[in-house]
C-alpha positions in Angstrom: -12.0 14.0 -4.4 -9.4 16.6 -4.6 -9.0 18.5 -7.9 -5.2 18.7 -7.5 -3.2 16.2 -9.5 -0.7 16.1 -6.5 -1.4 13.6 -3.8 -2.1 14.9 -0.4 -1.6 13.2 3.0 -4.9 14.5 4.2 -7.5 11.6 4.3 -4.9 9.2 2.9 -4.0 5.8 4.2 -1.3 3.3 3.5 -2.7 -0.1 2.8 -0.3 -3.1 3.0 -1.9 -6.0 1.1 -1.1 -9.6 1.9 2.7 -9.5 2.4 2.6 -13.0 4.0 5.2 -15.6 4.5 4.2 -18.2 1.9 3.3 -15.7 -0.8 6.4 -13.5 -0.2 8.7 -16.5 -0.6 7.9 -16.7 -4.3 7.7 -13.0 -5.2 9.9 -11.1 -7.7 12.3 -8.6 -6.1 11.0 -9.6 -2.7 13.8 -8.0 -0.6 13.5 -4.6 -2.4 9.7 -4.7 -2.0 9.8 -5.3 1.7 12.5 -2.6 2.2 10.3 -0.1 0.4 7.3 -1.1 2.4 9.3 -0.7 5.6 10.4 2.8 4.5 6.7 3.7 3.8 5.7 2.4 7.2 8.3 4.7 8.8 7.3 7.6 6.5 3.6 7.0 7.4 4.4 7.4 11.1 6.4 10.6 10.4 3.6 12.3 8.5 0.7 10.8 10.4 -0.8 8.4 7.8 -3.0 5.6 9.1 -1.8 2.1 8.2 -4.1 -0.8 7.3 -2.8 -4.3 6.9 -4.6 -7.2 5.2 -3.9 -11.0 5.1 -5.2 -13.4 2.6 -6.3 -16.7 4.2 -3.5 -16.6 6.9 -4.2 -20.2 7.9 -2.9 -21.3 4.5 -0.5 -18.5 3.6 0.9 -17.7 7.0 1.1 -14.3 8.8 2.4 -11.0 7.5 6.2 -11.3 7.1 8.2 -10.8 10.3 9.9 -7.6 9.3 6.6 -5.9 8.7 4.9 -7.5 11.8 7.8 -6.3 14.0 7.4 -2.7 12.7 3.6 -2.7 13.3 3.1 -4.6 16.6 -0.2 -2.9 17.5 -1.9 -3.3 14.1 -4.3 -6.2 13.8 -4.5 -7.4 10.1 -7.9 -7.6 8.5 -8.2 -11.3 7.5 -9.8 -12.1 4.2 -10.5 -14.9 1.7 -11.7 -12.5 -1.1 -9.0 -11.1 -3.3 -10.5 -7.5 -3.3 -9.9 -5.9 0.1 -13.3 -4.2 -0.3 -15.0 -7.5 0.0 -13.3 -8.3 3.4 -15.4 -7.8 6.5 -14.1 -4.7 8.2 -12.2 -3.1 5.4 -14.9 -0.7 4.1 -15.7 0.2 7.7 -12.0 1.0 8.4 -11.8 3.2 5.4 -15.0 5.0 6.5 -13.9 5.2 10.1 -10.5 6.8 9.1 -12.3 9.1 6.6 -10.0 8.0 3.8 -10.4 9.4 0.3 -6.9 8.3 -1.0 -5.6 4.8 -0.8 -1.9 4.2 -1.1 -1.5 0.6 -2.0 1.5 -1.7 -1.5 1.8 -5.4 -1.3 1.2 -8.6 -3.3 0.2 -9.7 -5.8 0.1 -6.8 -8.3 -2.2 -8.5 -10.7 -4.6 -10.1 -8.2 -5.4 -8.5 -4.8 -3.7 -5.2 -5.4 -5.4 -4.7 -8.8 -8.8 -5.8 -7.6 -8.6 -3.5 -4.5 -7.4 -0.6 -6.7 -10.3 -1.0 -9.1 -12.8 -1.2 -6.3 -11.3 1.9 -4.7 -11.7 3.8 -8.0 -15.3 2.4 -8.3 -15.9 3.8 -4.8 -14.7 7.3 -5.9 -11.4 7.1 -4.0 -8.1 8.3 -5.3 -5.8 5.3 -5.6 -2.0 5.4 -5.7 -0.1 2.2 -6.3 3.5 2.4 -5.2 5.1 0.4 -8.1 8.4 -0.5 -6.3 6.5 -1.7 -3.3 4.2 -4.2 -5.1 5.1 -7.5 -6.7 3.9 -10.7 -8.3 5.3 -14.1 -8.9 6.2 -13.2 -12.5 7.4 -9.9 -14.0 4.7 -10.2 -16.7 1.9 -10.4 -14.2 3.4 -7.6 -12.2 3.5 -5.4 -15.3 0.0 -6.4 -16.5 -1.4 -5.4 -13.1 0.4 -2.1 -13.1 -0.9 -1.3 -16.6 -4.4 -2.3 -15.8 -4.5 -0.1 -12.7 -3.0 2.8 -14.6 -5.4 2.4 -17.5 -8.3 2.4 -15.0 -7.2 5.7 -13.4 -4.9 4.7 -10.6 -1.9 6.9 -10.0 1.4 4.9 -10.3 4.2 6.2 -8.2 7.4 5.0 -6.6 8.4 5.0 -2.9 10.6 8.0 -3.1 8.3 9.9 -5.5 5.4 9.4 -3.1 7.3 10.5 -0.1 8.5 13.8 -1.7 5.1 14.5 -3.1 3.4 14.1 0.3 6.2 16.2 2.0 6.0 19.1 -0.5 8.6 21.2 1.4 12.2 20.6 2.5 11.8 23.2 5.3 9.6 21.1 7.6 10.1 18.9 10.6 8.7 16.0 8.7 11.2 16.4 5.9 14.1 16.5 8.4 12.8 13.3 10.1 12.3 11.5 6.7 15.7 12.4 5.3 17.3 9.1 6.4 14.6 7.3 4.3 16.1 8.7 1.1 19.5 7.1 1.6 
């Protein structure tokens, strides 16, 4: 694990957790959440971050929402029934295969799958960053409790724009110039 308090894009991956049709329909701030996730997908492509997508019981909860699916046509979601992504077949292997040491978590729900994945990531000696304006729950209270639990456990809480600037570090780069439209 890096000793720097700043996040680095080296060995980091964007993990999009369970943003599925039936769940998404009942989330707080759902339009803003999806817009921020789409920005982070575009940003991940600019800076070369791998993207992992999970789906909780897709037979019952439907596929990942269309806006995200359309942006990631070649990514096959990791299907799961467990709430913690680390319990899903293939998730740990994907993290190992990509040599990930920092998880950037977005998705739903803050207090269930996102929290359990964050805590397991920390237990596995990974740095965990939760993008607070790209996660949601059905209620504001559960959203907030999830964020607080993750922060209290050692996860880094960030925002979409804060994360992008932190990973970019310098305005005098090709990546910054490509990402500028994402800040509007």
